[in-house]
C-alpha positions as protocol buffer text, in pm:
chain_id: "A"
residue {
  index: 1
  type: MET
  ca { x: 5171 y: 1999 z: -7916 }
}
residue {
  index: 2
  type: ARG
  ca { x: 4982 y: 1622 z: -7887 }
}
residue {
  index: 3
  type: SER
  ca { x: 5329 y: 1488 z: -7934 }
}
residue {
  index: 4
  type: THR
  ca { x: 5388 y: 1663 z: -7609 }
}
residue {
  index: 5
  type: LEU
  ca { x: 5121 y: 1533 z: -7392 }
}
residue {
  index: 6
  type: ALA
  ca { x: 5160 y: 1156 z: -7548 }
}
residue {
  index: 7
  type: LEU
  ca { x: 5498 y: 1135 z: -7509 }
}
residue {
  index: 8
  type: SER
  ca { x: 5459 y: 1316 z: -7107 }
}
residue {
  index: 9
  type: GLN
  ca { x: 5840 y: 1535 z: -7231 }
}
residue {
  index: 10
  type: PRO
  ca { x: 5880 y: 1869 z: -7225 }
}
residue {
  index: 11
  type: LEU
  ca { x: 5820 y: 2063 z: -7584 }
}
residue {
  index: 12
  type: GLU
  ca { x: 6253 y: 2123 z: -7604 }
}
residue {
  index: 13
  type: ARG
  ca { x: 6315 y: 1762 z: -7519 }
}
residue {
  index: 14
  type: ILE
  ca { x: 6212 y: 1651 z: -7897 }
}
residue {
  index: 15
  type: SER
  ca { x: 6407 y: 1681 z: -8195 }
}
residue {
  index: 16
  type: VAL
  ca { x: 6150 y: 1881 z: -8440 }
}
residue {
  index: 17
  type: GLU
  ca { x: 6427 y: 1718 z: -8755 }
}
residue {
  index: 18
  type: MET
  ca { x: 6409 y: 1366 z: -8626 }
}
residue {
  index: 19
  type: VAL
  ca { x: 6052 y: 1453 z: -8677 }
}
residue {
  index: 20
  type: PHE
  ca { x: 6055 y: 1495 z: -9027 }
}
residue {
  index: 21
  type: ARG
  ca { x: 6308 y: 1233 z: -9099 }
}
residue {
  index: 22
  type: SER
  ca { x: 6032 y: 1027 z: -8981 }
}
residue {
  index: 23
  type: LEU
  ca { x: 5752 y: 1154 z: -9157 }
}
residue {
  index: 24
  type: TYR
  ca { x: 5909 y: 866 z: -9458 }
}
residue {
  index: 25
  type: TYR
  ca { x: 5808 y: 658 z: -9253 }
}
residue {
  index: 26
  type: PHE
  ca { x: 5459 y: 718 z: -9178 }
}
residue {
  index: 27
  type: ALA
  ca { x: 5357 y: 849 z: -9556 }
}
residue {
  index: 28
  type: ALA
  ca { x: 5500 y: 460 z: -9596 }
}
residue {
  index: 29
  type: ALA
  ca { x: 5305 y: 326 z: -9295 }
}
residue {
  index: 30
  type: VAL
  ca { x: 4945 y: 485 z: -9451 }
}
residue {
  index: 31
  type: PHE
  ca { x: 5105 y: 371 z: -9761 }
}
residue {
  index: 32
  type: ARG
  ca { x: 5030 y: -19 z: -9667 }
}
residue {
  index: 33
  type: GLY
  ca { x: 4692 y: 45 z: -9497 }
}
residue {
  index: 34
  type: GLU
  ca { x: 4860 y: -3 z: -9149 }
}
residue {
  index: 35
  type: THR
  ca { x: 4785 y: 393 z: -8955 }
}
residue {
  index: 36
  type: ASN
  ca { x: 4639 y: 689 z: -9049 }
}
residue {
  index: 37
  type: ASP
  ca { x: 4710 y: 902 z: -8741 }
}
residue {
  index: 38
  type: VAL
  ca { x: 5086 y: 1022 z: -8754 }
}
residue {
  index: 39
  type: VAL
  ca { x: 5110 y: 1173 z: -8416 }
}
residue {
  index: 40
  type: ASP
  ca { x: 5022 y: 774 z: -8214 }
}
residue {
  index: 41
  type: TYR
  ca { x: 5246 y: 629 z: -8538 }
}
residue {
  index: 42
  type: LEU
  ca { x: 5501 y: 843 z: -8395 }
}
residue {
  index: 43
  type: VAL
  ca { x: 5424 y: 826 z: -8065 }
}
residue {
  index: 44
  type: SER
  ca { x: 5465 y: 388 z: -8070 }
}
residue {
  index: 45
  type: HIS
  ca { x: 5735 y: 422 z: -8222 }
}
residue {
  index: 46
  type: TYR
  ca { x: 5925 y: 685 z: -8056 }
}
residue {
  index: 47
  type: LYS
  ca { x: 6213 y: 492 z: -7939 }
}
residue {
  index: 48
  type: LEU
  ca { x: 6292 y: 380 z: -8312 }
}
residue {
  index: 49
  type: PHE
  ca { x: 6249 y: 686 z: -8438 }
}
residue {
  index: 50
  type: GLY
  ca { x: 6491 y: 919 z: -8226 }
}
residue {
  index: 51
  type: LEU
  ca { x: 6270 y: 1136 z: -8131 }
}
residue {
  index: 52
  type: LEU
  ca { x: 6408 y: 1206 z: -7881 }
}
residue {
  index: 53
  type: LYS
  ca { x: 6685 y: 1430 z: -7714 }
}
residue {
  index: 54
  type: ALA
  ca { x: 6946 y: 1252 z: -7515 }
}
residue {
  index: 55
  type: GLU
  ca { x: 6981 y: 1478 z: -7154 }
}
residue {
  index: 56
  type: ARG
  ca { x: 7331 y: 1577 z: -7157 }
}
residue {
  index: 57
  type: LYS
  ca { x: 7479 y: 1608 z: -6820 }
}
residue {
  index: 58
  type: ARG
  ca { x: 7537 y: 1963 z: -6795 }
}
residue {
  index: 59
  type: HIS
  ca { x: 7110 y: 1970 z: -6869 }
}
residue {
  index: 60
  type: ARG
  ca { x: 7100 y: 1741 z: -6562 }
}
residue {
  index: 61
  type: GLN
  ca { x: 7327 y: 1909 z: -6345 }
}
residue {
  index: 62
  type: ILE
  ca { x: 7134 y: 2218 z: -6415 }
}
residue {
  index: 63
  type: HIS
  ca { x: 6868 y: 2111 z: -6400 }
}
residue {
  index: 64
  type: SER
  ca { x: 6954 y: 2022 z: -6053 }
}
residue {
  index: 65
  type: ARG
  ca { x: 7114 y: 2327 z: -5896 }
}
residue {
  index: 66
  type: SER
  ca { x: 6774 y: 2491 z: -6012 }
}
residue {
  index: 67
  type: ALA
  ca { x: 6632 y: 2214 z: -5835 }
}
residue {
  index: 68
  type: LEU
  ca { x: 6790 y: 2275 z: -5504 }
}
residue {
  index: 69
  type: VAL
  ca { x: 6755 y: 2655 z: -5578 }
}
residue {
  index: 70
  type: TRP
  ca { x: 6336 y: 2650 z: -5610 }
}
residue {
  index: 71
  type: ALA
  ca { x: 6248 y: 2349 z: -5402 }
}
residue {
  index: 72
  type: ASP
  ca { x: 5930 y: 2383 z: -5098 }
}
residue {
  index: 73
  type: ALA
  ca { x: 6155 y: 2502 z: -4806 }
}
residue {
  index: 74
  type: PRO
  ca { x: 6041 y: 2250 z: -4467 }
}
């Protein structure tokens, strides 16, 4: 939950698999003494680790239709 707030992205956009894969690199950074906070480390390297799922064309279309339907009436 804290990582979703730090990345300002919905939870479904964060790849759980990539988070688990990146924990190896976090452990190595802890061993080297570079960091001790997992969330700060992952947020600062989220692009490198590919933590956010790509937004597909289909998802953008669904989101735009939803915005049209649920938009405030003038």
